[in-house]
Every structure is written in structure tokens, then in C-alpha cells.
N, C-alpha and C positions, 0 to 999 in steps of 0.2 A: 291367395285372395279368399274374402268371404263369400260364402256362396249362398244364392239364394234358388229355390227350388219351386217352380209353378206346377201344378197339376191341373190338366183341364180335359174335357172331352169334346169331340165334334161328331155331330150328327149321331149320336147314340152308340158310336164305336167306343173301343176300350180307351180308357186314359192315357192321356200322353203326357210326358213329362220333360220340361225344358230347365236346364240349368243354367243360371246366370250368374255373373259375377258383381259384387257391390263395386260401386264407382261413385258412392256418395262423397266420400272423403278425396277423390281425384278430381272430380268435375264440379266445377263451380257455376250452376245453373242458373244464371242471373234472371232477373224477372223479366227483361225485354225478350231474352231467348225462350223464356217460359209462355210468355203472353203470345208469341207468334205462334207457339204449336198447339197451345190449348183450344183456339178457335178451330183449328184443324181437326182436331179430335172429334168435336161434334157436328161438323158441317161435312164430314169424310163421306165419300160414295162407296168407300170399301165396306166389306161385310163386317158385321158384327156378331161376335159368337158369345152368347150370354151362358158361359160354361166353366168359369174359372172356379175351380173347387178348393184349392188349398195353395197355400203360400208359405213357405218356412225360409227362416234365415238361420243357418247352422243349427238346422232341428228345433228351432224355436218357431211355433206356430202364430201366424197373424190372421187378423181377419180378412177373408179373401174379398168382401164386399168394399174394401178401402183401396183396394189394387185394380189398376188397369195396365194391360199388357198389349204392346203391339208388337206383331211378328211378320215377316217377310222373306220372300226369297228373291236375293240379287242375281241378275244375269252375269256369269263368268265373262272373261275377256272374250270369247268366241261364242257367246250366248248359248253355252252347251252345259256348262257345270253351273250347279246352283248353290248359291252360299246363303244360309239362313242366317237371320238376323233377330233378335227379340230383345225388347227394351220394356223395362218394368217401371211403373209409376206408382207412388202411394199418395192419396189425398189424406192430409192430416192437419188438423186445426186450421182449416180453410186455405191449403195450400199444396199445390200439386208438386211434389217432390220426384226428382229422378233417383230411382234406388239402384238399379242393375242393368246390365248389358250382356248378352251371349251371343254365340256359344263360347266356349271355354277358349278355342283357337284363337276367336277373334280377340277375346280380352287379353290373352298371352301376346297376341301381335302387338297390341296397343300399349300393353305394360303399362307404365304410369304415365304415358303421354295422353294428358286430358285433352288436347287438340285434335287427336286422331279420333278419340272416342266421341268427341262433339261432331266430327266429320262424318262419321259413321251414321249418328241419329240425324244429322243435318240431310245426309243422303235420303235416309228413310222417309222423311217429310216432304223435302224440296225437289227430290229428282225422281218423280214417279215411273219417268220411262227406264231408268235403270233395275226396276223392280218386275218380276213375274207376277207377283201376288202380294196382298198385304191384309191381314185380318187383325182386327180388334177383338181382345177377350176380355171378358171382364164377367163378375157374378152379380153386378148390378145392371139394370136397364139404360138404355141410352136415355130415355127422359129424366131417370135420375140423375145421370152424369151432367145433363144440361142444367139441372138445379145448382149443381156444384160449379160447372163452368161460369154461370151467371155472376158467381161470388169469388172467381178463382184468385183474384188480388185482394179479398177482403176476409181477413181471418175472423172467423166466429168470435172467437174470445175479444178481438179489436172491436167487432160490431157491438159487443155487449158493452165494453168501456165506452164506445163513443156515444152508445144510447143513455148510459148512466150521466154523462156529461150534458148531454141534451135535454134530460129530463126535466129540468127546472125551466128551460127556455122554450122548448120545442116538443111537447110531448107527443105530438104525431109522429115527427121523426124519430124519437126514440123509441116508439112503439115498432115502427118499421125495421128499426136495426134490431132490437130484440127478437122479432119475428124471423126476419131474414136469418140471423144466427141460430134460431131453433130449426129452421128448415134445412140447414147443413147439418146440424147435430143429429137429426130425425136420419138423414141418408147416412150418415156416417156409424148409426146405431151408438152413439156415445152418450149414455145415460147421466154420466156427470156433466158435460156440456147441457143436456137437454134440462137438467135441473137448474143451472144457474140461469139459463135463457127464460126459462118459465118463471123462476123465483123473480127475476128483474121485471116481467112482466107485472107480476103481483104487486111487488112495490109500486111500479108507476100507478097503478089502477088505486091502490090505497092512497097516495100521493093527490089523486084527482077525485078523491072521495067516491069513487065507484067501486062500493063496498061489495057489490054481488061479483062483479067481475074479479076483484082481487079474491075474493074467497074461491071463486072457481079455479084460478090459477094455482092458489095455495093447495087446495085439495090434490092435485096434479103432483106439485111439487113435494108434498108429504108422501105420496106413494113411491116417488123416485127416491127420496131421501131414505124411506124405510128398506127399499130393495138395495140400495148401496150400503146400508148399515154405517152410516156417518153419523155419531151423534151431534155433530156441529150442524151438518145439514139440517137434522131434526130440529136443533135448537133455533137455527133461523126461521123456519117454517113456525114453529110454536111461538117464538118472542113476536113476529110480526101477525100471527093471528091474534095474538094478545092485543096488540096495537089496534087492530081492526075493530076489536071489541070494545076497547077503552074509548076509541072515538065514538062509538055508537052508545056509549054511556051504560053499557053492560059490564057493570065492574066486577061482579062476582065471577063471571065466566072468565073475563080478562086476566083475573088474579089465578084461576086455575090454570090457564095457558102459561103464565109467566112462571108459575111452579114447576110445571113440566119441563119448560125450557131451563129452568135453575138445575134441574135433575141432570139433563144432558150436559151442561155446560160443566158441571162438577165431574160428570164421567170423563168429559175430556181433558179436564185439568186447564180449562181457560179461565184466568183470572179475571178479565175484564167483563167476560160475560156473565161470570158468578155475580159480580159487582152491580152490574146493570140488571140483573134479574131481581137482585134484593130491592133495588131502588123501584123497579117497576111494581112489584108486589106491594112494597109499601106505598106507593102513589095510588093503587087500587083501593087499599084500606083507608087511605087518607080521604079519598072521594067517597067512601061509604061511611064515613065519619066513624070510622074504628080506629080511634086516634092511638091508642095504646099498641094494636097490632103493628099500625103504619110506625111507630116510634121503633119498634122491636125491629124490624127489617131495615129500617133507616140507619140504626146502630151498627147492624151487622155490616151494611154496605160500608158505612164509616170506619169501622175496624179493619175490615180487609184492606181498604184504600191505605190507611195508615201503616198497616204491617207492610206494605208492598212500596210503601212511599210513592203512591199513584196521587200526584198532586192534583190531576184535574178531576178525578172521581172523588178525590178527598174533599174537594171544595163543593162538589155537586152534593154530596152527602151532608155537608155542612149546612147547606142552603135547604135541605128536606128537613134535617131535625128543627132547624129555625121555625120551618113552616108549621111542625107540630106544636112547638113551644108558644107560636103566635095564637093558636086555637086556645091553649091553657090560658094566656093572657088576656084574651077575651073574655073568658069565662071568670076572670076576676082573679088569677094568680098571679100577682104584681112582679113576684119574683122570677117569673118565666121571661120577663122584657129583657133584662140584662142578659142572661144567657142566650137567648136568641140573637140579640145584636152582636155580641161578642162572636158567635157561630158566623153571622153573615160578615162582619168586617174581616174575619180570618178567610173566608170564602172570596172576599173580593181581593185582598192581597195574594191568595194563591192563584186565583183565576188569572190577575194581572201578570204573575210571574210566567205562567205557561202560555199567555198570549189568548185566553179564552174570552173574548169579549162578551159571549151569550152568557157565561157564568157570572161577569161582572153586572150584566145587565139585571139578571135575575135576582142577584143578591141585592142589589141597589134598591130595585124595586120592593123586595120584600121589609128592607128596613124602612123604606118610606111609607110601607102600609103598617109596621109597627108603631112609628113614630104618630101616625095619623090616628091610630087607636087610642095613643096615648095624649091625643090632642096637642101635640107638637108640631103644629102646621109649618112653621118654618123649616124645622128640619125634615119634614115630609116631602115639603117642596123642593128643598136641595136634593134628596136622593131621587124624587120622581124625575127631575131635570136631568140628573146624571144617567139614570137608567133609559131616558128618552134619547140622550146623546149617543149612549152604546148602541140603542137600536137603530138609528141612523147610521152608525158605522157598519153595522152587519147587514144594511139594507132590508131591516124588517119593517116594512111600513105599517104593518097591523100592529105590532108593538109600540112602534113610534107614536102612532096615534093615541093607543091605549095609555101610554104615559104621559103623554102631553094632556090628554083632557084630565088625568088625576093631579097633575101640576096646577093646571087651569083652575079646577075644583080647590085647591090649596090657598091658591092666590085671592080666590072669592071668600074664602074664610077668612083670610086675613085682612083684606080690604074691608069686608063686613064687620070685622072686629073694631 
């Protein structure tokens, strides 16, 4: 059997060691069983000893603050001989898991009999009259364990996923989910989990246009990402900081963040993120009216998407290239019109192929604008109406209103004519 070893001290005396045996593969500790005991842990009148120093499994060390050990002595048949029992639990990703039971003689007696093992554990919690004493040993305080107990049936990663689903409809509940997950990760000393909970809060605040709060969380996320040494976590923070600056119209600073994000994405060899970085950099230059530099970055995004046959990003890059050509057309370069519309019609076909209604909407709207510049108001009306219909399908009321107004303006131009 796999051996766990727990080292602890009582009242400042020498360390004590208890060897226990792994039962995770033997005992199916179902949620009902678990829920019945977790309440007892934190309402117990038994002694707490905050002295767990070391936990190992076959000589592999674990973080002791994630473990909770319950030990006791059971009366023998004639209330003379004392039988010790130890049970070890680990809190991981929002769940309290049964890991081991001991001593060796008890485990050997139970063998592979999971029912007998559960009977021993059941007696420990449900039949106190059989026990002379019971002690709970942990490296964590009782108040910290209570935080975990409150969320014992809600895994922190599930809380983050739940928060993301709620972010568009109920930001208050989404925020509560992220903060609850963060409190669990804090107690678990899980830096990776803390990063994702904090980053989720940063994205939520950005969505709500609370830029100061978003920046505060992004600074915390950056510190954790740097500690973890993960280039993609750094990329996530840098890209989001870029969006935050872009939305505030700080385009030059935003481009700097996106360039740094590009470096991390390249380092991690993440194709989609490299493509997105080039698109974002190009968009910043486009907003600064640096059209040639915008075109350079959009072309890089286009080339990479074409190499990988990434059809969704290929469509988006064609839309971006057409936007820059539209500027040249406005400035009097008539040859840019046909090239831009060719890109956009290809983008519509590709977007429809991959089911990207947002891409179809954007491409249709761009053709409408080019047709309007060319004073082809019937063509502009047709594409603006198509864009408005796609906006309705993706339930974007803002874009739907935007393109409806453009379509109405074309109708007015046609009627006046």
C-alpha cells in the first residue's frame, strides 16, 4: 500500500510521526458522505492542534496547509486497550478529499474492504462514545478552514467558470464568484489559481468600463504572472492592458502593450495569440492614422492565418486590410476600391463558412461604407441592411441601431435623389 507520513508536534514537545495508508483508490467518498462530515469538522468541540509540519506520500512532500488530520483513540472491548486511528484529508481545487487512514494494522485488517474502512471513519465522527479522545491537527487555523468549509461543494475553478458565464448578464454575481474563488486560492496558497481569479476580475471591471479597478487587478495579476514565469499568463495581462488603454484612446501606449504581448506569444509559440497581437498593433496604428504601419501589421496577420489555414482569423485580417484600403480610396486612389471589396467579399464567404456572424456583420458594414464613398447608395443600403440583420442575430443592439441608422441615411439619399 502507498504510505503517507504526517509529522506534527503537540505542546512544544518532540515531533510525532503517524504513518497512514492511501485509500483514495479504494474508498469512493461520495458528496453526501463528505457533506455530512465537513460540517462536523468546523463545529467540533474537540481540540484543535495547529501543528501539522510535514506531509509526504512515498517520500514526496506536499504543502501541509492543504491537509487536515483527525486522530483519536478508541476504547477496546473492555475499555482497557486503546486503539489509535488517524484519518488524513486534503483540500484541493475546492474539494475535501479523503486520502489516507492508519495505523498500518488497521489498514491491513481492512485490506481492500472499502466498507470496513468507511465504518472506521464513520465511527470516528458519528459515535463519540466509542472514543477516549479526538484531536484535529492542521497547519491552518480554524478560521481559515471555515472559509474553505463555506465553499466545500463549490470548486474554485468552477466558481471562475460560473462567474464568466454570469459576467454578461449579472456582473454583481460574477464578481462575487470570482472573489469567492480567490478567497479559496488564498487559503490554499495557489498562485496559479489566484492569478486566474484576479485576472477574471480585471476583465469584468474592463467590461464594466471601470478602468481604475481593472488596472488595479491587472497590476496584481502581472506580479503573479511574473512570479510563475509563464509567458502566456504575461501575454494575457499585457493584451488586456492594451485593450484597456485602447478603449481610453491611448493608442500609442496600447500599441506598446500589444507589442510586448506579441513577444510573449512568440516565446510560447501560440499561433492564435501572435495573429491577434499583429491585428491589435495594426488597429492602434490605424487609429493613429499611421496607415502604412497599420497595413504592415494587418498583412502579417493575414499571412500567418493563410499559412495555418486559420479561416476565422483570415477573414478578420481581410476585413482589416480592406479598412486601410478604404482610407486610400477616400484619399482619391480609385484602384483601392475593387481590392478592398474583393477582400471583404472573401471575408464574408469565410465568416459564413465558419459560422462567424460578427465577421459577416463587420465585412458587410465595411462594403456598405465603401459603396457610400463611391456614392452607390443602393449598394450601400443593401450591405448596411445585411449588417443590421447580422447584428440582430448576434443580439448586438448597439450595432443593430448603428447600421439601421446608416441604412436609413441611404434611403433618405435615394428618396431625395
